[in-house]
N, CA, C and O atoms as a GROMACS GRO file, in nm:
protein
  480
    1MET      N    1   1.380  -2.126  -1.154
    1MET     CA    2   1.442  -2.066  -1.036
    1MET      C    3   1.335  -2.033  -0.931
    1MET      O    4   1.224  -1.993  -0.963
    2ILE      N    5   1.373  -2.051  -0.808
    2ILE     CA    6   1.282  -2.023  -0.698
    2ILE      C    7   1.249  -1.874  -0.691
    2ILE      O    8   1.135  -1.838  -0.662
    3ILE      N    9   1.346  -1.789  -0.718
    3ILE     CA   10   1.324  -1.645  -0.704
    3ILE      C   11   1.215  -1.596  -0.800
    3ILE      O   12   1.137  -1.508  -0.763
    4ARG      N   13   1.208  -1.650  -0.918
    4ARG     CA   14   1.105  -1.607  -1.013
    4ARG      C   15   0.967  -1.638  -0.960
    4ARG      O   16   0.875  -1.556  -0.968
    5VAL      N   17   0.952  -1.757  -0.907
    5VAL     CA   18   0.823  -1.796  -0.850
    5VAL      C   19   0.789  -1.706  -0.732
    5VAL      O   20   0.676  -1.659  -0.720
    6LEU      N   21   0.886  -1.682  -0.644
    6LEU     CA   22   0.862  -1.596  -0.528
    6LEU      C   23   0.823  -1.454  -0.569
    6LEU      O   24   0.732  -1.396  -0.511
    7LEU      N   25   0.892  -1.399  -0.668
    7LEU     CA   26   0.861  -1.262  -0.712
    7LEU      C   27   0.723  -1.254  -0.776
    7LEU      O   28   0.648  -1.160  -0.749
    8ILE      N   29   0.689  -1.350  -0.859
    8ILE     CA   30   0.558  -1.348  -0.924
    8ILE      C   31   0.448  -1.366  -0.820
    8ILE      O   32   0.348  -1.294  -0.822
    9VAL      N   33   0.465  -1.461  -0.731
    9VAL     CA   34   0.363  -1.486  -0.628
    9VAL      C   35   0.348  -1.364  -0.537
    9VAL      O   36   0.235  -1.326  -0.505
   10SER      N   37   0.457  -1.304  -0.497
   10SER     CA   38   0.447  -1.188  -0.407
   10SER      C   39   0.383  -1.069  -0.477
   10SER      O   40   0.307  -0.994  -0.415
   11THR      N   41   0.412  -1.049  -0.604
   11THR     CA   42   0.352  -0.939  -0.678
   11THR      C   43   0.201  -0.959  -0.693
   11THR      O   44   0.123  -0.866  -0.673
   12VAL      N   45   0.161  -1.079  -0.728
   12VAL     CA   46   0.018  -1.108  -0.741
   12VAL      C   47  -0.050  -1.097  -0.606
   12VAL      O   48  -0.162  -1.047  -0.596
   13TRP      N   49   0.016  -1.144  -0.501
   13TRP     CA   50  -0.042  -1.136  -0.367
   13TRP      C   51  -0.060  -0.991  -0.324
   13TRP      O   52  -0.164  -0.957  -0.267
   14ILE      N   53   0.037  -0.904  -0.351
   14ILE     CA   54   0.026  -0.763  -0.315
   14ILE      C   55  -0.094  -0.702  -0.384
   14ILE      O   56  -0.174  -0.632  -0.322
   15ALA      N   57  -0.108  -0.728  -0.512
   15ALA     CA   58  -0.222  -0.673  -0.587
   15ALA      C   59  -0.354  -0.726  -0.531
   15ALA      O   60  -0.447  -0.648  -0.509
   16TRP      N   61  -0.362  -0.856  -0.506
   16TRP     CA   62  -0.485  -0.915  -0.454
   16TRP      C   63  -0.518  -0.858  -0.315
   16TRP      O   64  -0.634  -0.827  -0.286
   17TYR      N   65  -0.418  -0.845  -0.232
   17TYR     CA   66  -0.438  -0.795  -0.096
   17TYR      C   67  -0.500  -0.657  -0.096
   17TYR      O   68  -0.595  -0.631  -0.023
   18PHE      N   69  -0.447  -0.568  -0.178
   18PHE     CA   70  -0.497  -0.432  -0.177
   18PHE      C   71  -0.628  -0.416  -0.253
   18PHE      O   72  -0.703  -0.321  -0.228
   19LEU      N   73  -0.656  -0.505  -0.344
   19LEU     CA   74  -0.783  -0.496  -0.415
   19LEU      C   75  -0.896  -0.562  -0.337
   19LEU      O   76  -1.013  -0.532  -0.362
   20SER      N   77  -0.864  -0.651  -0.244
   20SER     CA   78  -0.970  -0.724  -0.174
   20SER      C   79  -0.998  -0.672  -0.033
   20SER      O   80  -1.114  -0.676   0.010
   21SER      N   81  -0.900  -0.626   0.039
   21SER     CA   82  -0.924  -0.586   0.179
   21SER      C   83  -0.878  -0.443   0.202
   21SER      O   84  -0.759  -0.415   0.213
   22ARG      N   85  -0.975  -0.355   0.209
   22ARG     CA   86  -0.943  -0.215   0.235
   22ARG      C   87  -1.013  -0.168   0.360
   22ARG      O   88  -1.130  -0.200   0.383
   23GLY      N   89  -0.943  -0.093   0.440
   23GLY     CA   90  -1.003  -0.025   0.553
   23GLY      C   91  -1.034  -0.112   0.674
   23GLY      O   92  -1.104  -0.067   0.764
   24THR      N   93  -0.986  -0.233   0.679
   24THR     CA   94  -1.013  -0.316   0.796
   24THR      C   95  -0.898  -0.303   0.894
   24THR      O   96  -0.786  -0.272   0.856
   25SER      N   97  -0.928  -0.326   1.020
   25SER     CA   98  -0.822  -0.320   1.121
   25SER      C   99  -0.722  -0.433   1.100
   25SER      O  100  -0.605  -0.422   1.135
   26ARG      N  101  -0.772  -0.544   1.042
   26ARG     CA  102  -0.682  -0.656   1.013
   26ARG      C  103  -0.576  -0.616   0.911
   26ARG      O  104  -0.459  -0.650   0.925
   27SER      N  105  -0.617  -0.542   0.807
   27SER     CA  106  -0.520  -0.501   0.705
   27SER      C  107  -0.420  -0.401   0.762
   27SER      O  108  -0.302  -0.405   0.727
   28ASN      N  109  -0.466  -0.312   0.849
   28ASN     CA  110  -0.374  -0.217   0.911
   28ASN      C  111  -0.274  -0.288   1.002
   28ASN      O  112  -0.156  -0.254   1.004
   29ALA      N  113  -0.321  -0.387   1.076
   29ALA     CA  114  -0.231  -0.463   1.164
   29ALA      C  115  -0.130  -0.541   1.081
   29ALA      O  116  -0.012  -0.550   1.117
   30PHE      N  117  -0.177  -0.597   0.970
   30PHE     CA  118  -0.086  -0.674   0.885
   30PHE      C  119   0.023  -0.585   0.826
   30PHE      O  120   0.138  -0.627   0.816
   31LYS      N  121  -0.012  -0.463   0.788
   31LYS     CA  122   0.089  -0.370   0.736
   31LYS      C  123   0.194  -0.337   0.842
   31LYS      O  124   0.312  -0.324   0.812
   32LYS      N  125   0.149  -0.324   0.968
   32LYS     CA  126   0.243  -0.296   1.075
   32LYS      C  127   0.337  -0.414   1.098
   32LYS      O  128   0.457  -0.395   1.121
   33VAL      N  129   0.284  -0.535   1.091
   33VAL     CA  130   0.368  -0.654   1.106
   33VAL      C  131   0.470  -0.661   0.992
   33VAL      O  132   0.587  -0.692   1.016
   34LEU      N  133   0.427  -0.632   0.870
   34LEU     CA  134   0.520  -0.631   0.757
   34LEU      C  135   0.629  -0.526   0.776
   34LEU      O  136   0.745  -0.551   0.744
   35LEU      N  137   0.592  -0.410   0.828
   35LEU     CA  138   0.691  -0.305   0.851
   35LEU      C  139   0.794  -0.350   0.954
   35LEU      O  140   0.914  -0.329   0.934
   36VAL      N  141   0.750  -0.410   1.062
   36VAL     CA  142   0.843  -0.459   1.164
   36VAL      C  143   0.934  -0.566   1.106
   36VAL      O  144   1.055  -0.565   1.131
   37GLY      N  145   0.877  -0.658   1.027
   37GLY     CA  146   0.958  -0.761   0.962
   37GLY      C  147   1.062  -0.702   0.869
   37GLY      O  148   1.176  -0.748   0.864
   38PHE      N  149   1.022  -0.599   0.795
   38PHE     CA  150   1.115  -0.533   0.703
   38PHE      C  151   1.229  -0.467   0.780
   38PHE      O  152   1.345  -0.476   0.740
   39VAL      N  153   1.197  -0.401   0.891
   39VAL     CA  154   1.300  -0.335   0.971
   39VAL      C  155   1.397  -0.438   1.030
   39VAL      O  156   1.518  -0.417   1.028
   40VAL      N  157   1.344  -0.548   1.082
   40VAL     CA  158   1.430  -0.653   1.138
   40VAL      C  159   1.521  -0.710   1.030
   40VAL      O  160   1.641  -0.729   1.052
   41ALA      N  161   1.465  -0.736   0.913
   41ALA     CA  162   1.544  -0.790   0.802
   41ALA      C  163   1.653  -0.691   0.760
   41ALA      O  164   1.765  -0.732   0.728
   42ALA      N  165   1.621  -0.563   0.760
   42ALA     CA  166   1.720  -0.461   0.722
   42ALA      C  167   1.834  -0.456   0.824
   42ALA      O  168   1.951  -0.444   0.786
   43VAL      N  169   1.801  -0.464   0.952
   43VAL     CA  170   1.904  -0.460   1.055
   43VAL      C  171   1.994  -0.583   1.045
   43VAL      O  172   2.116  -0.572   1.056
   44VAL      N  173   1.935  -0.700   1.024
   44VAL     CA  174   2.015  -0.823   1.009
   44VAL      C  175   2.105  -0.813   0.886
   44VAL      O  176   2.221  -0.853   0.890
   45ALA      N  177   2.051  -0.759   0.776
   45ALA     CA  178   2.131  -0.745   0.654
   45ALA      C  179   2.249  -0.650   0.673
   45ALA      O  180   2.356  -0.669   0.614
   46VAL      N  181   2.230  -0.548   0.756
   46VAL     CA  182   2.340  -0.454   0.782
   46VAL      C  183   2.443  -0.516   0.875
   46VAL      O  184   2.563  -0.501   0.854
   47LEU      N  185   2.396  -0.584   0.978
   47LEU     CA  186   2.489  -0.642   1.076
   47LEU      C  187   2.561  -0.765   1.023
   47LEU      O  188   2.678  -0.787   1.055
   48ILE      N  189   2.492  -0.846   0.944
   48ILE     CA  190   2.551  -0.970   0.891
   48ILE      C  191   2.529  -0.973   0.739
   48ILE      O  192   2.439  -1.041   0.691
   49PRO      N  193   2.612  -0.899   0.663
   49PRO     CA  194   2.590  -0.890   0.518
   49PRO      C  195   2.599  -1.025   0.446
   49PRO      O  196   2.532  -1.045   0.344
   50ASP      N  197   2.678  -1.116   0.497
   50ASP     CA  198   2.691  -1.247   0.432
   50ASP      C  199   2.561  -1.328   0.440
   50ASP      O  200   2.538  -1.417   0.359
   51SER      N  201   2.476  -1.296   0.539
   51SER     CA  202   2.349  -1.367   0.550
   51SER      C  203   2.260  -1.337   0.430
   51SER      O  204   2.184  -1.423   0.384
   52LEU      N  205   2.268  -1.215   0.378
   52LEU     CA  206   2.189  -1.178   0.260
   52LEU      C  207   2.237  -1.255   0.138
   52LEU      O  208   2.156  -1.299   0.056
   53THR      N  209   2.366  -1.270   0.125
   53THR     CA  210   2.421  -1.346   0.013
   53THR      C  211   2.385  -1.494   0.026
   53THR      O  212   2.352  -1.559  -0.074
   54ALA      N  213   2.390  -1.547   0.146
   54ALA     CA  214   2.352  -1.687   0.168
   54ALA      C  215   2.205  -1.709   0.135
   54ALA      O  216   2.169  -1.809   0.072
   55LEU      N  217   2.120  -1.616   0.176
   55LEU     CA  218   1.978  -1.626   0.144
   55LEU      C  219   1.956  -1.614  -0.006
   55LEU      O  220   1.872  -1.685  -0.063
   56ALA      N  221   2.029  -1.526  -0.070
   56ALA     CA  222   2.018  -1.509  -0.215
   56ALA      C  223   2.056  -1.638  -0.287
   56ALA      O  224   1.987  -1.682  -0.380
   57ASN      N  225   2.164  -1.698  -0.245
   57ASN     CA  226   2.206  -1.825  -0.306
   57ASN      C  227   2.104  -1.935  -0.283
   57ASN      O  228   2.084  -2.022  -0.368
   58LEU      N  229   2.039  -1.932  -0.168
   58LEU     CA  230   1.938  -2.032  -0.134
   58LEU      C  231   1.817  -2.025  -0.228
   58LEU      O  232   1.760  -2.128  -0.264
   59VAL      N  233   1.779  -1.905  -0.267
   59VAL     CA  234   1.662  -1.889  -0.355
   59VAL      C  235   1.699  -1.879  -0.503
   59VAL      O  236   1.611  -1.862  -0.587
   60GLY      N  237   1.826  -1.888  -0.534
   60GLY     CA  238   1.866  -1.892  -0.674
   60GLY      C  239   1.913  -1.761  -0.733
   60GLY      O  240   1.915  -1.745  -0.855
   61VAL      N  241   1.950  -1.667  -0.649
   61VAL     CA  242   2.002  -1.538  -0.696
   61VAL      C  243   2.152  -1.538  -0.668
   61VAL      O  244   2.197  -1.589  -0.565
   62GLY      N  245   2.229  -1.481  -0.759
   62GLY     CA  246   2.374  -1.485  -0.747
   62GLY      C  247   2.432  -1.404  -0.633
   62GLY      O  248   2.524  -1.450  -0.565
   63ARG      N  249   2.379  -1.283  -0.612
   63ARG     CA  250   2.437  -1.195  -0.510
   63ARG      C  251   2.328  -1.144  -0.416
   63ARG      O  252   2.211  -1.136  -0.452
   64GLY      N  253   2.370  -1.110  -0.297
   64GLY     CA  254   2.277  -1.053  -0.200
   64GLY      C  255   2.224  -0.918  -0.244
   64GLY      O  256   2.111  -0.881  -0.213
   65THR      N  257   2.308  -0.843  -0.316
   65THR     CA  258   2.266  -0.712  -0.366
   65THR      C  259   2.149  -0.725  -0.461
   65THR      O  260   2.054  -0.646  -0.455
   66ASP      N  261   2.154  -0.825  -0.550
   66ASP     CA  262   2.043  -0.847  -0.642
   66ASP      C  263   1.915  -0.882  -0.568
   66ASP      O  264   1.806  -0.835  -0.602
   67LEU      N  265   1.928  -0.965  -0.466
   67LEU     CA  266   1.811  -1.002  -0.386
   67LEU      C  267   1.754  -0.879  -0.317
   67LEU      O  268   1.632  -0.863  -0.308
   68LEU      N  269   1.841  -0.793  -0.269
   68LEU     CA  270   1.797  -0.670  -0.204
   68LEU      C  271   1.720  -0.581  -0.302
   68LEU      O  272   1.618  -0.522  -0.266
   69VAL      N  273   1.769  -0.572  -0.425
   69VAL     CA  274   1.698  -0.493  -0.526
   69VAL      C  275   1.561  -0.552  -0.554
   69VAL      O  276   1.463  -0.479  -0.564
   70TYR      N  277   1.552  -0.683  -0.565
   70TYR     CA  278   1.423  -0.749  -0.587
   70TYR      C  279   1.328  -0.720  -0.471
   70TYR      O  280   1.210  -0.692  -0.492
   71ALA      N  281   1.380  -0.728  -0.350
   71ALA     CA  282   1.296  -0.703  -0.232
   71ALA      C  283   1.249  -0.558  -0.230
   71ALA      O  284   1.134  -0.531  -0.195
   72LEU      N  285   1.336  -0.466  -0.265
   72LEU     CA  286   1.298  -0.325  -0.266
   72LEU      C  287   1.194  -0.296  -0.374
   72LEU      O  288   1.106  -0.212  -0.354
   73VAL      N  289   1.202  -0.364  -0.486
   73VAL     CA  290   1.098  -0.350  -0.589
   73VAL      C  291   0.964  -0.393  -0.534
   73VAL      O  292   0.862  -0.329  -0.560
   74GLN      N  293   0.962  -0.501  -0.457
   74GLN     CA  294   0.838  -0.548  -0.396
   74GLN      C  295   0.786  -0.449  -0.292
   74GLN      O  296   0.665  -0.426  -0.283
   75VAL      N  297   0.874  -0.391  -0.215
   75VAL     CA  298   0.833  -0.292  -0.116
   75VAL      C  299   0.774  -0.169  -0.186
   75VAL      O  300   0.672  -0.115  -0.142
   76VAL      N  301   0.838  -0.124  -0.294
   76VAL     CA  302   0.786  -0.010  -0.368
   76VAL      C  303   0.649  -0.042  -0.428
   76VAL      O  304   0.559   0.041  -0.425
   77ALA      N  305   0.634  -0.162  -0.482
   77ALA     CA  306   0.504  -0.203  -0.536
   77ALA      C  307   0.399  -0.204  -0.427
   77ALA      O  308   0.286  -0.158  -0.448
   78PHE      N  309   0.433  -0.257  -0.310
   78PHE     CA  310   0.342  -0.258  -0.196
   78PHE      C  311   0.299  -0.117  -0.160
   78PHE      O  312   0.180  -0.092  -0.137
   79GLN      N  313   0.394  -0.025  -0.156
   79GLN     CA  314   0.364   0.114  -0.121
   79GLN      C  315   0.279   0.181  -0.229
   79GLN      O  316   0.189   0.258  -0.197
   80LEU      N  317   0.308   0.153  -0.355
   80LEU     CA  318   0.228   0.212  -0.462
   80LEU      C  319   0.082   0.165  -0.456
   80LEU      O  320  -0.010   0.246  -0.469
   81PHE      N  321   0.063   0.036  -0.437
   81PHE     CA  322  -0.074  -0.015  -0.424
   81PHE      C  323  -0.143   0.043  -0.301
   81PHE      O  324  -0.261   0.077  -0.307
   82ASN      N  325  -0.070   0.056  -0.192
   82ASN     CA  326  -0.126   0.113  -0.071
   82ASN      C  327  -0.170   0.257  -0.093
   82ASN      O  328  -0.280   0.295  -0.053
   83THR      N  329  -0.085   0.337  -0.156
   83THR     CA  330  -0.118   0.476  -0.184
   83THR      C  331  -0.237   0.486  -0.279
   83THR      O  332  -0.325   0.569  -0.259
   84TYR      N  333  -0.240   0.403  -0.381
   84TYR     CA  334  -0.350   0.403  -0.476
   84TYR      C  335  -0.482   0.368  -0.406
   84TYR      O  336  -0.584   0.434  -0.429
   85ALA      N  337  -0.479   0.267  -0.323
   85ALA     CA  338  -0.601   0.224  -0.254
   85ALA      C  339  -0.650   0.332  -0.157
   85ALA      O  340  -0.770   0.357  -0.149
   86LYS      N  341  -0.560   0.395  -0.085
   86LYS     CA  342  -0.599   0.503   0.006
   86LYS      C  343  -0.657   0.621  -0.072
   86LYS      O  344  -0.754   0.681  -0.028
   87ASP      N  345  -0.597   0.653  -0.186
   87ASP     CA  346  -0.646   0.763  -0.267
   87ASP      C  347  -0.788   0.736  -0.316
   87ASP      O  348  -0.872   0.825  -0.315
   88LYS      N  349  -0.813   0.614  -0.360
   88LYS     CA  350  -0.948   0.577  -0.405
   88LYS      C  351  -1.047   0.589  -0.290
   88LYS      O  352  -1.159   0.638  -0.310
   89GLN      N  353  -1.008   0.545  -0.171
   89GLN     CA  354  -1.096   0.552  -0.055
   89GLN      C  355  -1.127   0.698  -0.020
   89GLN      O  356  -1.242   0.731   0.012
   90ILE      N  357  -1.028   0.783  -0.025
   90ILE     CA  358  -1.047   0.925   0.005
   90ILE      C  359  -1.137   0.990  -0.100
   90ILE      O  360  -1.222   1.073  -0.066
   91GLN      N  361  -1.118   0.955  -0.227
   91GLN     CA  362  -1.204   1.009  -0.332
   91GLN      C  363  -1.350   0.971  -0.309
   91GLN      O  364  -1.440   1.054  -0.327
   92LYS      N  365  -1.375   0.847  -0.269
   92LYS     CA  366  -1.512   0.804  -0.241
   92LYS      C  367  -1.571   0.883  -0.125
   92LYS      O  368  -1.689   0.920  -0.128
   93GLN      N  369  -1.491   0.909  -0.022
   93GLN     CA  370  -1.539   0.985   0.093
   93GLN      C  371  -1.573   1.128   0.053
   93GLN      O  372  -1.674   1.183   0.097
   94ILE      N  373  -1.490   1.188  -0.031
   94ILE     CA  374  -1.515   1.325  -0.075
   94ILE      C  375  -1.644   1.332  -0.156
   94ILE      O  376  -1.724   1.424  -0.137
   95VAL      N  377  -1.664   1.238  -0.246
   95VAL     CA  378  -1.787   1.236  -0.325
   95VAL      C  379  -1.909   1.219  -0.234
   95VAL      O  380  -2.010   1.288  -0.251
   96HIS      N  381  -1.899   1.128  -0.138
   96HIS     CA  382  -2.010   1.106  -0.045
   96HIS      C  383  -2.041   1.233   0.033
   96HIS      O  384  -2.158   1.270   0.047
   97LEU      N  385  -1.938   1.299   0.085
   97LEU     CA  386  -1.959   1.421   0.163
   97LEU      C  387  -2.014   1.534   0.076
   97LEU      O  388  -2.102   1.609   0.121
   98ALA      N  389  -1.966   1.547  -0.045
   98ALA     CA  390  -2.015   1.652  -0.134
   98ALA      C  391  -2.163   1.630  -0.166
   98ALA      O  392  -2.241   1.726  -0.169
   99ARG      N  393  -2.202   1.506  -0.190
   99ARG     CA  394  -2.343   1.477  -0.216
   99ARG      C  395  -2.429   1.507  -0.093
   99ARG      O  396  -2.539   1.562  -0.104
  100ARG      N  397  -2.376   1.471   0.022
  100ARG     CA  398  -2.452   1.495   0.145
  100ARG      C  399  -2.471   1.644   0.170
  100ARG      O  400  -2.579   1.688   0.210
  101ILE      N  401  -2.367   1.722   0.147
  101ILE     CA  402  -2.377   1.868   0.164
  101ILE      C  403  -2.477   1.926   0.065
  101ILE      O  404  -2.558   2.011   0.101
  102ALA      N  405  -2.472   1.879  -0.060
  102ALA     CA  406  -2.565   1.929  -0.161
  102ALA      C  407  -2.710   1.898  -0.123
  102ALA      O  408  -2.798   1.982  -0.140
  103ILE      N  409  -2.734   1.779  -0.072
  103ILE     CA  410  -2.871   1.742  -0.030
  103ILE      C  411  -2.916   1.826   0.088
  103ILE      O  412  -3.029   1.874   0.091
  104LEU      N  413  -2.828   1.845   0.186
  104LEU     CA  414  -2.864   1.927   0.302
  104LEU      C  415  -2.893   2.071   0.263
  104LEU      O  416  -2.988   2.130   0.314
  105GLU      N  417  -2.814   2.127   0.174
  105GLU     CA  418  -2.837   2.265   0.130
  105GLU      C  419  -2.965   2.276   0.049
  105GLU      O  420  -3.037   2.375   0.059
  106ALA      N  421  -2.995   2.173  -0.030
  106ALA     CA  422  -3.116   2.177  -0.112
  106ALA      C  423  -3.241   2.164  -0.025
  106ALA      O  424  -3.343   2.227  -0.055
  107THR      N  425  -3.236   2.086   0.081
  107THR     CA  426  -3.354   2.066   0.165
  107THR      C  427  -3.372   2.177   0.269
  107THR      O  428  -3.484   2.199   0.315
  108SER      N  429  -3.265   2.245   0.306
  108SER     CA  430  -3.277   2.349   0.408
  108SER      C  431  -3.324   2.482   0.350
  108SER      O  432  -3.377   2.565   0.423
  109GLY      N  433  -3.306   2.502   0.221
  109GLY     CA  434  -3.347   2.627   0.158
  109GLY      C  435  -3.251   2.741   0.183
  109GLY      O  436  -3.274   2.853   0.136
  110LYS      N  437  -3.144   2.714   0.256
  110LYS     CA  438  -3.045   2.818   0.282
  110LYS      C  439  -2.947   2.825   0.166
  110LYS      O  440  -2.921   2.725   0.100
  111PRO      N  441  -2.892   2.944   0.140
  111PRO     CA  442  -2.791   2.954   0.034
  111PRO      C  443  -2.663   2.887   0.078
  111PRO      O  444  -2.642   2.866   0.197
  112PRO      N  445  -2.576   2.851  -0.017
  112PRO     CA  446  -2.447   2.790   0.018
  112PRO      C  447  -2.369   2.880   0.112
  112PRO      O  448  -2.375   3.002   0.102
  113THR      N  449  -2.295   2.820   0.204
  113THR     CA  450  -2.222   2.896   0.306
  113THR      C  451  -2.080   2.929   0.267
  113THR      O  452  -2.007   2.988   0.347
  114ASP      N  453  -2.037   2.893   0.148
  114ASP     CA  454  -1.898   2.919   0.111
  114ASP      C  455  -1.879   3.055   0.046
  114ASP      O  456  -1.772   3.082  -0.008
  115GLY      N  457  -1.981   3.142   0.050
  115GLY     CA  458  -1.967   3.275  -0.004
  115GLY      C  459  -2.006   3.289  -0.150
  115GLY      O  460  -2.010   3.400  -0.202
  116GLU      N  461  -2.035   3.181  -0.217
  116GLU     CA  462  -2.075   3.190  -0.356
  116GLU      C  463  -2.224   3.215  -0.365
  116GLU      O  464  -2.303   3.174  -0.280
  117ALA      N  465  -2.260   3.285  -0.471
  117ALA     CA  466  -2.402   3.306  -0.497
  117ALA      C  467  -2.463   3.178  -0.548
  117ALA      O  468  -2.397   3.103  -0.620
  118PRO      N  469  -2.587   3.150  -0.512
  118PRO     CA  470  -2.648   3.026  -0.562
  118PRO      C  471  -2.663   3.029  -0.712
  118PRO      O  472  -2.698   3.131  -0.771
  119ARG      N  473  -2.637   2.915  -0.773
  119ARG     CA  474  -2.650   2.904  -0.918
  119ARG      C  475  -2.791   2.863  -0.953
  119ARG      O  476  -2.859   2.797  -0.874
  120GLY      N  477  -2.833   2.902  -1.069
  120GLY     CA  478  -2.960   2.848  -1.107
  120GLY      C  479  -3.038   2.941  -1.184
  120GLY      O  480  -3.150   2.909  -1.224
   0.00000   0.00000   0.00000
């Protein structure tokens, strides 16, 4: 069936996309294009419900509702990978900033400014 190939390819592509390109303006622009495409597809599906069924039959799915569920699973997977990748990026930034603060405090000889007594 065509749908199986499409689902497997799109799932692998989502994983590859988020593991290979993080933080580029190209990736942000691509996400915006995908969002616009998703919104247009949703509006068409609402206005012309039979088009979803016709598309489903074209790719080997019995009903448009099933195709919609498959598409939503892909959207959720996309969002999960996106959230995971952003979280990893933020964690790296926090570690970098914490190390930088520790080095600055160690070289300046001043006590920590957060109100805690220096340890040691």
